KESESE-32334 format. One line per field, with one value per residue (C-alpha): residue number from 0; z, y, x. Coordinates in steps of 0.05 Angstrom, whole numbers, plus 5000, padded with zeros to 4 digits. Layout:
% KESESE-32334
pos = (NUM; ...)
Z = (Z; ...)
Y = (Y; ...)
X = (X; ...)
% end
This chain:
% KESESE-32334
pos = (0; 1; 2; 3; 4; 5; 6; 7; 8; 9; 10; 11; 12; 13; 14; 15; 16; 17; 18; 19; 20; 21; 22; 23; 24; 25; 26; 27; 28; 29; 30; 31; 32; 33; 34; 35; 36; 37; 38; 39; 40; 41; 42; 43; 44; 45; 46; 47; 48; 49; 50; 51; 52; 53; 54; 55; 56; 57; 58; 59; 60; 61; 62; 63; 64; 65; 66; 67; 68; 69; 70; 71; 72; 73; 74; 75; 76; 77; 78; 79; 80; 81; 82; 83; 84; 85; 86; 87; 88; 89; 90; 91; 92; 93; 94; 95; 96; 97; 98; 99; 100; 101; 102; 103; 104; 105; 106; 107; 108; 109; 110; 111)
Z = (4134; 4192; 4191; 4254; 4238; 4300; 4310; 4363; 4377; 4383; 4427; 4497; 4559; 4621; 4661; 4600; 4568; 4501; 4473; 4421; 4377; 4342; 4294; 4265; 4193; 4151; 4210; 4277; 4342; 4372; 4439; 4442; 4467; 4436; 4463; 4461; 4460; 4455; 4428; 4453; 4422; 4448; 4485; 4473; 4455; 4518; 4535; 4556; 4564; 4536; 4539; 4528; 4480; 4499; 4574; 4581; 4628; 4626; 4639; 4650; 4656; 4725; 4694; 4670; 4723; 4750; 4691; 4629; 4613; 4552; 4539; 4477; 4430; 4410; 4357; 4322; 4332; 4364; 4422; 4456; 4500; 4548; 4575; 4632; 4676; 4619; 4634; 4588; 4595; 4561; 4497; 4445; 4384; 4406; 4369; 4370; 4361; 4351; 4335; 4311; 4268; 4283; 4265; 4235; 4302; 4326; 4357; 4427; 4451; 4522; 4529; 4555)
Y = (2007; 1979; 1987; 1984; 1966; 1966; 1926; 1907; 1971; 1977; 1996; 1969; 1983; 2014; 1961; 1919; 1896; 1900; 1877; 1918; 1889; 1921; 1872; 1900; 1884; 1900; 1897; 1863; 1902; 1907; 1930; 1998; 2021; 2004; 2041; 2060; 2130; 2155; 2216; 2237; 2292; 2359; 2333; 2327; 2261; 2221; 2168; 2103; 2048; 2025; 1967; 1965; 1907; 1882; 1881; 1875; 1934; 1966; 2035; 2058; 2123; 2134; 2136; 2064; 2030; 1968; 1966; 1960; 1915; 1907; 1834; 1816; 1758; 1758; 1704; 1742; 1811; 1835; 1881; 1881; 1929; 1891; 1939; 1921; 1960; 2009; 2077; 2128; 2172; 2117; 2133; 2153; 2132; 2088; 2089; 2042; 2074; 2050; 2090; 2150; 2109; 2111; 2064; 2089; 2083; 2043; 2073; 2052; 2077; 2063; 2078; 2048)
X = (2754; 2715; 2639; 2596; 2524; 2481; 2418; 2369; 2332; 2257; 2199; 2197; 2155; 2186; 2220; 2234; 2298; 2333; 2399; 2435; 2489; 2549; 2582; 2646; 2661; 2722; 2771; 2771; 2766; 2835; 2861; 2829; 2761; 2695; 2636; 2563; 2536; 2465; 2430; 2362; 2319; 2339; 2399; 2473; 2505; 2517; 2568; 2534; 2587; 2653; 2701; 2776; 2777; 2845; 2837; 2762; 2759; 2690; 2663; 2592; 2555; 2526; 2457; 2461; 2504; 2471; 2422; 2466; 2524; 2569; 2585; 2623; 2635; 2708; 2700; 2645; 2677; 2613; 2598; 2530; 2493; 2448; 2396; 2350; 2301; 2293; 2264; 2231; 2293; 2333; 2297; 2349; 2386; 2443; 2509; 2569; 2637; 2708; 2770; 2730; 2683; 2609; 2552; 2487; 2451; 2391; 2329; 2308; 2241; 2218; 2144; 2080)
% end
């Protein structure tokens, strides 16, 4: 079964950048969607971004458009979440998901 360990979270100041990674193990990403969601305290889980692995088509939440991108490394079976111009409201645990499988999450905290 595929596993989706995320990495790259941390503490960053407002306006800063972070890159999260989701390196699939056990099975390669195939043609379907791979995505990022986030969960902030007191809020519902929120879609952030996704890519259709086969076509490369990407989707972004309005709240992150123009600030986040989801590049990938096909050879390493890895999806990234490049986050720039980070805001305090981006603070959350970020999860990678693929075909109903979820990673353990990585904490992103945006604070001065």
